[in-house]
N, C-alpha and C positions, 0 to 999 in steps of 0.2 A: 526136777529140772529137765529140760529138753536135752537131747543127745546131739543135735546138729550144731547149735550155736550156744555161746555163753554170753552173759552180759558184757557189753563193750565191743563185741564183734561187729564188723561193718560189712554191709552188702551195698551194691550200687544199683540204682535204677537203670534199666537198659536204655531208655530213650534219652534221658537227660544226664545220665552218669552222676546223679546226686548221691551222696553218701546217706545210707539209712542205718542208724545205729541201734543194735539190739539192746533192749532194756530188761525184758521179763518174759519168761516162758508162760504162755497162757493155756496151752493144752495140745493134745495130739490125737490123731485118729489113724485110720487105715491108709490115708494118702500121704500124710506128712505131719508137720508140726506148725503151730501158730505162736507168734511172739508179739509182744508189744514193742514198738520201736519208735525212734525219733527221726523224722525226716524234715530237716530244715527248721526245727523248733515245733513242728506239728506232730502230735502223737498219732501213730497209724498202727494197723495190724499187718504183720508180715507172715505170709504162709510160705513154707518151704517144703518141696516134695521129697519123699524118700526116693532113692535112685530107681527103684523098680517102678515108680509112678511117674518119673520125669521122662516121659516118652516124647518122641517127636509129635505124635498125635495130640498129646496134652498141651504141648507148647503151641502148636498151630491153633488149637482151640482157644487158648488164652489170648493169642495175638488177635484173633478174630473178635473176641469179646472186648478187649481193650480198644480196638479200632471202632467198634460199633457204639460203645458207651452204654451207660445204664439206661433202662427204660424210664426210670424216675429216681427220685432221691431216697426211695424206700429200700433200694438194693445196696448192700455192701459189695459193690462191684469191683472187679479187678481194674486197677488204675494204671498199672505198668508192671512189666516183668522185672525181676531182680536177679542179679548174678553176683557171685562171690569168688574171690581167688581161693584156690586150694580146697574148695567145697564143690563136689560134683553136683550137676543138675541145675535147677533154677527154682525160682519162686515168684511171688507177686505181692504187691502191697495193696491195701484197701483201707477205707475209713475204719476207725476204731469204734466198736459198739460201746455206748455209754452204760454205766452200771445200772441206770434206772430200768433198762430193758431186761425182762425176765423171760425164761423159756416157757413154752406151752407145757413142758413136763412139770414145771412148778404148779401150773394150774391143775393138771391131772392129779397131782399128789396133794392138792389143796393146801399148798404152802403159801399161795396167794389167793385172795378172794376179790377179784375185780368186779366192778359193777356191770350190769347188763349193758349199760350205755357204752362202757369202755370196750366190752366184747363186740358189740355191734359195730363200733367204729373200727376196731381191728379187723373185723370181717370185711367191712367195706374197703379198707386199704388193701387187704390181700386180694380181693376180687379185682379191684381197679388196677393193682400193680401187675397181676398175672395177665390181665387183659392187654396192658401196654406191652408186656413181654411178648405175648403171642402175636401182637400186631406187628412186631419187628421181625416176624418169621422165626422166632425162637421157641423152644420148649424147655421147661425147667428140668424135667426127667425125674426129680426126686423130691416132690412136694411132701413134706411131713412135718410133724411138730418139732423135730430136731433141728430144722432149718429156719425157724421163725421165732422172733423175739418181740415182745410188746411191753409197753409201759402199762401196768395194771391200773394206774390212776387216770391216765388220759386216753388209752387205746392206741397211742402212736405205735407204729409197727415197723420192724426191719426184717428184711429177708437176707439170709447169709448163704454161704457155700455156693456162690454163683459160678464158681469155676467149672461146675458140671453142666451148666447150661449149654445147649447145643442147637444147631440149626435144625428146624423141624423137618421130619421125614428124611433126614440124611442117614442112611443106613450105617451104623457104626456100633462097635461093641463098647462096653463100659458100664456106667451106672444104669441099672434097670429100675431102681427105686428102693423104697424101704418097705419091708414086709408089713402087711396090714394096710398100706396106703396104695399099693400097686393095683392098677385096674385088672379085672378078672382075666382079660385076654393076655395081659403081660404075665400074670401068674401061670397061665396055661401054656405059655411059650408060643402063643399065636401072633404076637405083635411086639414091636419095640416101642419105647416111650415116644410120645408125640403130644401135640396139643390136646388131642382127644383124651389121651390117658391122663394128662395133666388135669383135665376137667374133673375126672373121677377122683383123683387124689385131692383136689381142692375141696370137693364136696365132703370127703372123709375128714379133712382137716377142720372144716367149719363145723361139722357135726361133733367132732371131739371138743372143740372150743365151747360150743353152746350147750351140748348135752352131756359133756364130760364122759363119753363112752364111745365105743366103736359101733358103727351102724349094723354090723353083721354078727356081733357076738351076743347071742341070746341063749335060749334053751339048748340048741345044738352044741354050742361051745362047752356047756357044763357037762354034757354027756361024753365028751372026749376025754379019755383017760390019760393020753399022752399027746400033747400038742406038738407032734413031730412034723417033718416036712410033708408026708402024705396027708396028714390031717389038715395042715394049713392050706395045702393045695385044694383040698375039697371045700374047706370053709370059705376061702377067699377067691377061689378060682373056678372049680368045676361045678360047684353046687352052692353058690352064694344066695342068701335069703335075708332080706331086710327085716330087722327085729320088729318093725311096725308095719309090715306088709299088710295092706287092707284085705287082701284075698287069701292069705295063708298065715295062720297064727301059730304054726308049728315051731317058730323060732323066737317067740316072745321073750322079753327079759323076765327074769325071775327075781322075786323079792328075796333079799339076802345075798344075792350074787350081783345083780345089776341095778342096784338102788338108784344110782345117778340117772340112768336112762328113764326109770319109772317116775322119778321125782321131777326131772327137768322137762321132759317131753310135753306134758300138759300145760306147762307155764306159758309156752310160746303161742302166739296167735296162729290161726288156721292157715293163713297164707304161707307162713314159713314152713309149717309141718307138711303142707302139700308140696312145696318145692323139694324138701328132703325126700318125701315119698317118691316123687318122680325121679330124683337122682339115683335112688337105690331100688327102683323096680324096673322101669323101662330102660333107665340109664345103665343098669347092670348088664343088660343084654345087647343094647344098641348104642355104640359109641356116638353115633350121630344124633341121638335123642337126649344127650346129657344136658344138664342145666348149664347154660353159658355164664361166663364171668359177668356179663352185663346184667343178667337176671339176678345173680347174687348181689351185685352192686345195688340194684334197685331195692331188693328185699332188705338189705342191711340198713339202707337209708330209711325205708318205711318202718323198720323195727325201732330205730332211734326215735322217730316221730311218734311212735305208739306208746312210749313209756309214760306212765304216771305213777304217783306215789300213794301208798296206803296212808290214810289219815291217822290210823291208830299206831302202826309200827314203823312207818316210813319206808317199807320195802318197795322196790320197783315192781310194778305190774305192767301188763301190756293191754292196751285197748284192742279188743278183737271184735270188729264190726260183724263178721260172719257169725261168730258164736252168739253175739248179742241178739241178732235177728232171729236166730234159731231158738234160743232159750227164752228170749224176752227179758232177760235180766243179766247183769254181770255175775261172773263167777266170784266167789269170795276171795279175799287175799290169800295167795298161795302160802304166805309166811305165817300169818297169825289167824287166818280164818275169818277175819272181820268183813263186814259188808263194805264194798268199795263204792266210793263216790267219785264220779268223773269231774275233773276240773273243766274250766272253760276250754274250748278248742277252736281252732280256726280251719275252715275249709278253703283251700286255695286250689282251684281246679280239681284234680283227682286226689290231691294230697290232703290228709287230715292230720293236723299237728296238735298234740296235747299241750296246753299252755300252763306249764308248771312254774314254780318259783324260779327255776333255773333254765327255762326254755329260751333258746335263741333261734331266730330265723336267719337263713343264709341266702345269698343271691339265687341259688338254684330253686329255692322255694317260690320266688316271685318273678322269675324270668327264665323261660324255657331255653333261651339261648345261652344261659350260664349253667350248663349241665354239670351237676354235682360239684358246684363251686362252693367250697367251704373256706375260702380264703379269709373272709372277715364277716362277722355277723352284721346284718342290716337292721335287726330289731332284737330287743330283749324284753323280758318281763321285769317290771319294776314295781315297787310299792310307792304309794303316794306319801311324800314326806310329811304331810300334815295329818294324814289318816292312814295308818299302816294296814287297815282292813280293806282299803281300796287298792286294786291292782290295775296296772296299765301296761300297754305295749309301747315301748320307747323307740322312736325313729333314730336309728344309728346310721342311716344312709345319708347320702348327699342330696337325695331327691325329696321333694315335697310329696306327702301323701294327701289324699282327699277322702274323708270319711262321709258316709251317708247313713243317717239314722233312720229308724223305722218310720218316723214322721216325715221322711223325705228331706229333712234339713241337712245341709252339708257344712263341713268345716275343714279347713286346711290344717295339716299337722306338719309343721316345719321340722327340718333336721334338729335333733336334740330335744324335741318335745314328745309328749306321750298322749295316747288316747286311752281312756278308761275302758276296761273290758266289760262290755254290755252285750247281752244276747241280741242278735239281729243287726248289729252294726256292720256295715260293709266298708272295707278299706281298699281304695284303689292305690296300688303300689306303683303304677305306671304301666308295666307290661301285663300285669295280671291283677285280678281283684280277689280279695278274701272276705269271708263272712264269719263273724264270731258266733259261736253256738254255745248254749249253756247245757 
C-alpha cells in the first residue's frame, strides 16, 4: 500500500475544487505514487509527488502542460493539479489506463504474443502521436518501453508519464531519459533531451517492439564482462554500432545470445530494414539525419498493407516487392517453411494493399486529402453468400464506385454492393483509381 494516502482520503482539483476520492494504490516510483481515484463518479488516476520532487519547477511545468492540453487522445495527459489538506506538495489527475493495455516489457518477456498487424498499428500510433507532440513545440525526453502501453489484440496504444514532457530546447535539469534509449550525444553529456534526441529514442522503441531486441547489443555486448557505467557509456554513447550495420559486421548478433534479432530481422520487408539501418548508422552520428516521425508513420502504414497469410500455417508474412524483384520469387514462410502464394492485391497510386480475408481499405487509401485517416473503413473483403469460393470488395462508403473491366465495359458499384475480385479490374473510388492484380 502507498505511504501518502489511504483509501477514502480526499484531494481537491485545483481549478474546480472538485473532490477526488482515493480508492486504490496502483504503484510508485522515484517521483511519487499513483492511485486509482473517483472524481465525480469517473475513475481516474491520481499521481502525487514526494516532497523532494514537488518543486516549483515541476509545478510550473505541470501548469504549462495542463494549459496546453494533450496533443491527441493517446496521451494520458495531466488534466489538472490536485491539492490536499495536511499533505505537503501537490499532484495531478489523468485518465485511467484500461486493463486491456499491456506494457512493452510484457512483449519483451514474451508474456504476450501480438500479431504483426497489431504491432504495426501500435508503431503508427506512436509515430503519429510523437509527431503531434513535437508539432506543439514539446519534447517527451524519456521515450522508452516503460512509458508505453498497447492492446496486443488491436494495437491501440497509450503514452503515459507525460508530466516529464518539456518545452523543446528549453535548458533545464531533470529527466535525461532511460538507459539504452538515450541518444548517444545525451549519453556522452554533450546534449540535453530535445525533439532530435526523441527521434533516436523512438527508433529504439520501434526496434524493440518489432525485433524484440536492442539495436546496439550484439557481439560487443557479449564481450563485456561487467556492464557497468563506463561499459554502457561506450556501448551506447562513445562507440555505438548497429548490429546490422552494412559496412561493419563486428557487432553482429550471435546465435544463442541474440536469437530474437536473428529471427525477426529477416522477416520484415526491405523498406523497413533500410529505415532502421539509416536510423542506427547515419542517425547515430548526425541528429539532423535521423528518421522523422512522418517517415515511421508511412512505413508502419505500408507494413500493415503488406501483410498476407501463409496458406499452410496461417502465419502473417510480408510482401516485399524489392526482394521479389531481386530473387525472382517469394521467400518461404518464415514460420513453417512452406511456399507462399500471394493473394489478390490492389494498386492505388503508390500503395499496394494485400487483399486478405480480413483486409479493409480506409479513406487515406483512396483520397490523398485524407492523410492517414483510419476513422472508418470504406471497403472490406467479403465472401459471396451463394458461393464462398468467390471473394469481393464491398463498398462501405457513401460514394458510388465505377469499375472498368479488361474488355472496357463499365459498371457502377453502389454503397453496400460488392465487386468480384478479378485481375485487371480498375475501380474508380472518386479521388483515386485502383487496379486489382492477381
